[in-house]
C-alpha positions in Angstrom: 42.9 128.8 99.8 46.3 128.1 98.1 47.8 124.9 97.5 50.4 125.1 100.2 47.7 126.0 102.9 45.7 123.0 101.9 48.6 120.5 101.9 49.5 121.9 105.5 45.9 121.3 106.7 46.0 117.8 105.1 49.2 116.9 106.5 48.0 117.7 110.2 44.7 116.1 109.7 46.5 112.9 108.5 48.8 113.2 111.6 46.4 113.7 114.2 44.3 110.4 112.7 47.7 108.5 112.8 48.3 109.6 116.2 44.8 108.4 117.5 45.1 105.3 115.5 48.2 104.4 117.2 46.9 105.3 120.8 43.8 103.2 120.3 45.9 100.2 119.1 48.2 100.8 122.0 45.7 100.7 124.6 44.1 97.9 123.0 47.3 95.9 123.1 48.0 96.8 126.9 44.2 95.6 127.8 44.7 92.4 125.8 48.1 91.5 127.5 46.8 92.2 131.0 43.7 90.2 130.5 45.8 87.6 129.1 48.5 87.5 131.8 45.7 87.0 134.6 44.3 83.9 133.0 47.3 82.1 131.9 48.2 78.9 133.5 52.0 79.0 133.3 52.5 82.2 135.0 49.5 81.6 137.6 50.3 78.1 138.8 52.7 77.1 141.8 55.2 75.1 140.1 55.5 73.1 143.6 52.2 72.3 144.0 52.1 68.3 144.8 48.6 67.5 143.3 47.4 68.1 139.6 46.2 71.8 139.6 42.7 72.7 139.0 41.6 75.4 136.7 38.6 77.5 136.2 36.2 76.5 133.5 37.4 78.0 130.3 35.1 80.4 128.4 35.9 78.7 125.1 34.9 74.7 124.9 36.1 72.1 122.8 33.5 70.6 120.3 33.3 67.5 118.3 34.1 69.2 115.0 37.4 69.9 116.3 38.5 66.3 115.8 38.9 65.4 112.1 37.3 62.6 110.3 39.4 59.5 109.4 40.2 59.4 105.7 37.7 56.9 104.6 35.0 59.3 106.2 36.2 62.5 105.2 33.3 62.9 102.6 30.7 61.7 105.4 28.4 64.0 106.8 29.9 65.9 109.9 29.0 65.0 113.2 26.7 67.1 115.2 28.3 69.6 117.2 28.1 68.5 121.0 29.8 71.0 123.5 32.1 69.3 126.3 33.9 71.1 129.0 37.8 70.5 129.3 38.9 68.3 132.6 40.2 71.3 134.3 43.4 69.3 135.1 46.6 70.3 133.6 50.4 69.2 133.7 53.1 72.0 133.6 56.4 71.3 131.9 59.4 73.3 132.0 62.7 73.3 129.9 65.4 75.8 129.3 63.5 76.8 126.2 59.7 75.9 126.4 57.1 76.5 129.3 53.9 74.2 128.6 50.6 73.6 129.9 49.2 70.4 129.0 45.5 69.5 129.3 44.9 65.8 130.4 41.7 65.9 128.5 43.1 65.0 125.0 46.9 65.5 126.0 46.6 68.9 123.9 49.2 71.9 124.7 46.8 74.5 125.5 49.6 77.3 126.6 53.4 77.4 125.3 55.8 80.2 126.3 59.3 81.0 125.4 61.3 81.9 128.2 64.4 82.9 125.8 61.8 85.6 124.2 60.1 88.0 126.3 56.6 89.1 126.1 57.9 92.7 126.6 61.4 94.0 126.8 61.3 95.9 130.0 59.4 93.0 131.9 62.2 89.9 132.0 60.0 87.7 134.0 57.3 87.4 131.6 58.3 85.3 128.7 56.7 85.4 125.2 53.4 83.3 125.1 52.8 81.7 121.6 50.0 79.1 122.3 47.4 79.9 124.8 43.8 79.3 125.6 41.9 82.3 127.5 39.4 85.1 127.2 42.0 86.9 124.7 42.9 84.1 122.4 42.6 80.6 121.4 45.6 79.3 119.7 46.4 75.3 120.7 48.0 72.3 119.5 45.9 69.3 119.3 46.6 65.4 118.6 45.0 62.2 119.1 43.8 58.8 118.0 40.7 58.5 115.7 39.1 55.8 113.7 37.3 52.6 114.6 39.3 52.1 117.5 40.4 55.5 118.4 40.6 56.9 121.7 39.5 60.2 120.6 36.8 59.1 118.3 34.1 59.5 120.9 35.0 62.4 122.9 38.9 63.4 124.0 40.4 60.8 125.9 41.3 61.7 129.6 44.7 60.6 130.6 46.6 60.6 133.8 50.1 61.4 134.8 52.5 60.4 137.7 53.2 64.2 138.4 51.7 67.7 138.2 55.0 69.2 137.1 58.0 68.2 135.2 61.1 70.1 134.8 64.3 69.6 132.7 67.2 69.0 135.3 70.6 70.5 134.8 72.2 67.2 134.6 69.9 66.0 131.6 69.5 66.8 127.8 66.2 65.1 127.6 62.9 65.4 129.5 60.1 62.7 128.6 56.6 63.0 129.9 54.0 60.3 129.9 50.5 60.4 129.9 48.6 57.1 130.5 45.5 55.5 129.7 43.8 52.1 129.7 40.6 51.4 128.0 37.8 49.1 128.9 39.0 46.9 126.3 42.4 46.6 128.1 44.1 48.8 125.4 47.2 50.5 127.1 47.9 53.9 125.5 51.2 56.2 126.4 51.1 59.7 125.0 54.7 60.6 125.3 56.2 63.9 125.0 60.1 64.1 124.6 61.7 67.6 124.9 65.4 68.1 124.3 67.6 70.8 125.9 67.8 73.9 123.8 65.1 72.8 121.2 61.6 74.0 120.2 61.2 70.6 118.6 58.9 68.1 120.7 58.5 64.5 120.0 55.1 63.3 120.2 54.4 59.4 120.2 51.6 57.4 121.0 52.9 53.9 122.2 49.9 51.5 121.9 49.7 47.8 123.7 47.1 45.7 122.3 46.0 43.7 125.5 42.6 42.7 124.0 41.4 39.6 122.2 40.7 41.5 118.9 42.4 43.6 116.1 42.8 47.2 117.2 43.3 50.0 114.4 43.4 54.0 114.6 44.8 56.9 112.8 47.0 59.7 114.4 46.0 63.1 113.7 47.7 66.5 114.7 46.5 69.8 114.2 46.8 73.5 115.3 43.6 75.3 116.2 43.4 79.2 116.2 40.9 81.8 116.5 41.1 84.9 114.1 42.5 87.5 116.7 45.6 89.4 115.4 48.9 88.3 116.6 50.3 90.2 119.6 52.9 92.1 117.8 53.8 95.8 117.8 54.0 95.7 114.0 50.3 95.1 113.8 49.6 98.9 114.1 48.0 100.6 111.4 50.7 102.6 110.1 53.3 99.7 110.1 53.7 96.8 107.6 51.4 93.9 108.2 53.1 90.6 108.4 51.3 87.5 107.5 49.0 85.8 109.7 47.6 82.2 108.7 48.7 78.6 107.6 51.2 77.0 105.3 51.9 73.7 103.8 54.4 72.3 101.5 53.7 70.1 98.5 55.8 68.0 95.9 55.0 70.5 93.2 54.7 73.7 95.0 57.3 74.1 97.9 55.4 76.6 99.7 51.5 77.4 99.9 50.0 79.7 102.5 46.3 80.4 103.3 44.9 83.3 105.1 41.9 82.5 107.6 39.6 83.9 104.8 41.1 81.1 102.3 40.5 78.4 105.0 36.8 79.6 105.4 36.1 80.0 101.5 38.2 77.4 100.0 39.3 74.4 102.5 42.2 72.5 101.5 42.4 68.9 101.4 44.9 66.6 99.8 46.9 63.4 100.2 50.9 64.4 100.4 54.1 62.4 101.0 55.8 63.5 104.2 55.7 67.5 104.6 54.4 69.6 107.3 51.6 72.0 108.1 52.0 75.2 110.0 50.5 78.4 111.2 52.8 81.3 111.6 52.9 85.1 112.3 55.5 87.9 112.9 58.6 86.2 114.1 57.1 82.9 115.3 55.3 79.8 114.3 54.0 76.2 115.2 54.0 73.5 113.0 53.4 69.5 112.7 55.9 67.4 111.0 54.8 64.0 110.5 56.5 60.9 109.4 58.5 61.8 106.2 58.1 57.8 105.0 54.5 57.9 104.9 51.8 59.9 103.2 49.4 61.8 105.2 45.8 63.7 104.6 46.6 67.2 105.1 43.4 69.8 105.4 42.5 73.1 106.5 39.0 74.1 107.6 37.0 76.5 109.8 34.8 74.9 112.5 31.1 75.7 113.3 32.3 77.6 116.3 34.7 79.8 113.9 38.0 78.3 114.9 40.7 78.2 112.1 42.4 74.7 112.1 45.2 73.3 110.0 46.2 69.6 110.5 46.9 66.2 109.2 45.8 62.4 109.2 47.9 59.8 109.2 47.8 56.1 108.0 46.3 53.7 110.3 48.2 51.8 113.0 47.0 48.3 113.2 47.9 45.9 116.0 46.8 42.3 116.3 45.8 41.0 119.9 49.2 40.8 122.0 51.1 43.2 119.7 52.5 46.9 120.4 53.2 49.6 118.1 54.2 53.5 118.0 53.1 56.1 115.8 53.9 59.8 116.1 54.9 63.1 114.9 57.1 66.3 115.8 55.7 69.4 116.8 57.6 72.8 116.6 56.9 75.9 118.5 59.4 78.6 118.6 61.1 81.2 116.7 61.4 81.7 112.8 64.9 80.7 112.8 65.3 79.7 109.0 68.7 77.6 109.6 67.0 75.4 112.1 63.8 75.0 110.4 65.5 74.1 107.3 67.3 71.3 109.1 63.8 70.0 110.6 62.1 69.6 107.5 62.4 70.6 103.8 61.3 74.1 102.7 59.7 74.9 106.4 62.3 77.7 106.4 59.9 79.4 104.0 57.8 80.7 106.6 60.1 83.4 106.7 58.1 85.1 104.0 60.5 87.1 101.7 57.9 87.2 99.0 59.0 86.6 95.4 62.2 88.3 96.0 63.5 85.6 98.5 66.3 84.7 95.9 68.0 88.1 96.8 66.8 88.3 100.4 68.3 84.8 101.4 71.8 86.0 100.5 71.5 89.3 102.1 70.4 87.6 105.3 73.2 85.4 105.1 75.6 88.4 104.7 73.9 90.2 107.5 74.2 87.3 110.1 77.6 87.0 109.0 78.6 90.4 109.7 77.0 90.2 113.0 79.1 87.4 114.1 82.1 89.8 113.8 80.6 93.0 115.4 78.0 91.5 117.8 75.6 94.2 117.3 72.5 94.2 115.1 72.4 97.9 114.6 76.1 98.0 113.5 75.7 95.1 111.6 72.9 96.7 109.4 74.9 99.9 109.0 77.8 97.9 107.7 75.4 95.7 105.4 73.7 98.9 104.0 77.6 100.1 103.2 78.3 96.8 101.4 75.1 97.2 99.3 75.8 100.6 98.5 79.3 99.9 97.4 78.0 96.8 95.2 76.0 99.4 93.4 78.6 102.3 93.5 79.2 102.5 89.9 75.5 102.2 88.7 74.5 105.0 91.3 77.3 107.2 89.8 75.8 106.9 86.6 72.2 107.9 87.9 73.8 110.8 89.9 75.7 112.0 87.0 72.7 112.3 84.9 70.8 114.1 87.6 73.6 116.5 87.7 73.8 117.3 84.1 69.9 117.8 84.6 70.4 120.1 87.1 72.8 122.2 85.0 70.6 122.4 82.0 67.3 123.2 84.1 67.8 127.0 83.4 67.7 126.2 79.7 64.7 123.9 80.0 62.8 126.6 81.7 63.7 129.1 78.7 62.3 126.5 76.4 59.0 126.1 78.2 58.3 129.8 78.4 59.5 130.4 75.0 57.1 127.5 73.3 54.5 127.6 76.1 51.9 127.6 73.2 53.4 125.1 71.1 53.9 121.8 72.6 55.7 120.2 69.5 58.2 122.7 69.0 58.8 122.8 72.8 59.4 118.9 72.4 61.9 119.5 69.4 63.7 122.1 71.2 64.1 119.9 74.3 65.5 117.1 72.5 67.9 119.2 70.8 69.1 120.3 74.1 69.4 117.0 75.3 71.5 115.9 72.3 73.6 119.2 72.7 74.5 118.7 76.3 74.6 114.9 76.0 71.8 114.3 78.7 69.6 111.7 78.9 66.3 112.4 80.8 66.0 108.8 81.7 69.4 108.1 82.9 68.9 109.1 86.3 65.4 106.8 86.7 66.8 103.4 85.1 69.9 102.9 87.5 67.6 103.5 90.5 65.1 101.0 89.0 67.6 98.5 88.5 68.7 98.7 92.4 64.9 98.8 93.7 64.4 95.0 94.1 67.7 94.8 96.2 66.5 97.4 98.6 63.2 95.9 98.9 64.6 92.4 99.4 66.9 93.9 102.1 63.6 95.9 103.7 62.0 92.4 104.0 65.0 90.7 105.5 65.0 93.3 108.3 61.3 93.1 108.6 61.1 89.3 109.1 64.5 88.5 111.1 63.6 87.5 114.5 66.9 88.1 115.4 66.3 91.9 115.5 63.6 91.4 118.2 64.4 93.0 121.4 67.8 93.6 119.9 69.5 96.7 121.3 71.5 99.1 119.0 72.8 102.2 121.1 71.7 104.9 123.3 67.9 105.2 123.5 67.5 102.4 120.9 66.7 99.3 123.1 64.8 97.2 120.8 65.2 97.5 116.9 62.1 95.9 115.9 59.8 98.6 117.5 59.6 102.1 116.7 62.0 104.8 117.8 60.6 105.9 121.1 62.0 109.6 120.6 61.3 109.7 116.9 65.1 110.6 116.3 65.7 108.3 113.5 62.4 109.1 111.5 63.2 112.9 111.7 66.9 112.2 110.6 65.4 110.1 107.6 63.0 113.1 106.5 65.9 115.6 107.0 68.1 113.2 104.7 65.6 112.9 102.2 65.0 117.0 102.1 68.6 117.4 101.5 68.9 115.0 98.8 66.0 116.7 97.1 68.1 119.8 97.0 70.8 118.2 95.0 68.2 117.0 92.3 67.0 119.0 89.6 63.4 120.5 90.5 60.4 119.6 88.4 59.7 122.0 86.0 55.9 121.9 86.8 55.2 124.1 89.7 52.4 121.9 90.9 54.9 118.7 90.9 57.5 120.9 92.6 55.0 121.8 95.5 54.2 118.1 96.1 57.7 116.9 96.0 58.6 119.5 98.7 55.9 118.0 100.9 57.1 114.4 100.3 60.0 114.3 103.0 57.5 115.4 105.6 54.6 113.0 104.6 57.3 110.1 104.4 58.3 111.2 108.2 55.3 110.7 109.0 54.9 107.1 107.9 58.2 106.3 109.1 57.4 107.6 112.8 56.0 103.9 113.7 58.4 101.8 111.5 60.6 99.6 113.3 64.0 101.2 114.3 66.0 98.8 112.4 64.4 99.4 109.1 64.5 103.2 109.6 68.1 103.0 110.7 68.8 101.1 107.3 66.9 103.9 105.2 68.7 106.8 107.1 72.3 105.0 106.2 71.3 104.5 102.8 70.0 108.3 102.3 73.2 109.4 104.0 75.6 107.3 101.6 73.4 108.2 98.6 73.5 112.0 99.6 77.2 112.0 100.0 77.9 110.4 96.7 75.6 112.6 94.7 76.9 115.7 96.4 80.5 114.6 95.2 79.6 113.9 91.8 77.5 117.2 91.5 80.4 119.1 92.3 82.8 117.2 90.3 80.4 117.8 87.4 80.2 121.6 88.1 83.9 122.2 88.4 84.8 120.0 85.1 82.2 122.2 83.2 81.5 125.6 84.7 78.5 127.4 83.6 
């Protein structure tokens, strides 16, 4: 069986495996979405209900090891795990940018949807759900007061609310939701959520009035609790790139540190840091706690006995003498990875838009992309124009590379003659090759070095297109309705493969027959891989290939005319 037949059989086998993998992933994602939608609180609760709605008992219960230890007890033995059920009573909150379900047991945000971002582009009635607690996923935001007098120290506090539903009216810019509690010791606690129109940032404050006869003291904690299920994203399929899923924190000496869930299990993080933030993020979206920037807080990551990943903070104690009142609180962000808004909220929070080590190239490219979009109004057109601008910046460098390739192509017959003439003497073959290079003024590395110089820019641009939430559900033209998912008809990947094949025809073929056969199959292999890449990324590669092919074709023809054989 010859090599070509073997490669063909191998390619068919790989394609079959990829199709099967994608189908299984697609089916699992659909099943998970349907299961989650059936159990979600926001979509399945009547917003006009007069009384606090009842929900069925959740499959996953809150446990004592959810609540962190106060700073002075961090090294103490962990309390025994005691299972307790949620209250089954929720409050629904709706603004123009957020929809939330808050459990009165603890005042935790157990579901949060983003009405400006859809779950699926074909279903405009279902918003994207970032936080949720159901049979498919647990991903919630918790906060409370712990310590010697904390209302959450011996089990989660059970609040009351004045209504079951709160909604931001068209005439208001802010919405305040108060949860109230009065302890047996006559301590009055109000957990206040403040929402702002157009914002994904929520103010969470505890207003405490000490009506007792003794000093009161407690520490604020805030944390994000998540299981290890993959993020609901189309890019999680096997053939696409895998965006990061995990936690992150900022430190004075390290601006951005991220932790996978495996890192949190193997090496839990603990540190006292000034200001800062702690977050969990996935493709396009994140949730983050941002405590008081004027204080130092105890940050930590850990995995509970039940297997939940928790990233959070504990603030310094709030101390109140009898008759005194005080406030402690933090901000909570849940929304898109809008790097410009995140940079305004807290220093280095925008680094969750993870461009890797090439961030210093990627950030200017993203700035250029957004400015082009502000003029043309279409992200696909903006990608095309950005690719043209980048290609123009490297025009002369690319021209040097293509001239070298053209000269190599011109001397290809002479190189083959030398290989045949000195087939049994490698030393003489090398000497003859070097003499040919000197005579024809050909640098065999001349075609590679300029390309290597450009690679960091192209990789950075690749990550810009991959990480930009602006491309999610952004249409281009004709059949491309969403640039963040694959081309439904595979037109762009096929064009990419065809352009890659034509570019190969312009390059000098390898002199080694085996290498030449492998190179012939590369366009087909790359086409298979690009079938499931987001359309925006494939569009970039197609345009880049077309521009490169045009430039290389012109330069090759110029050299052939200027120096005919």
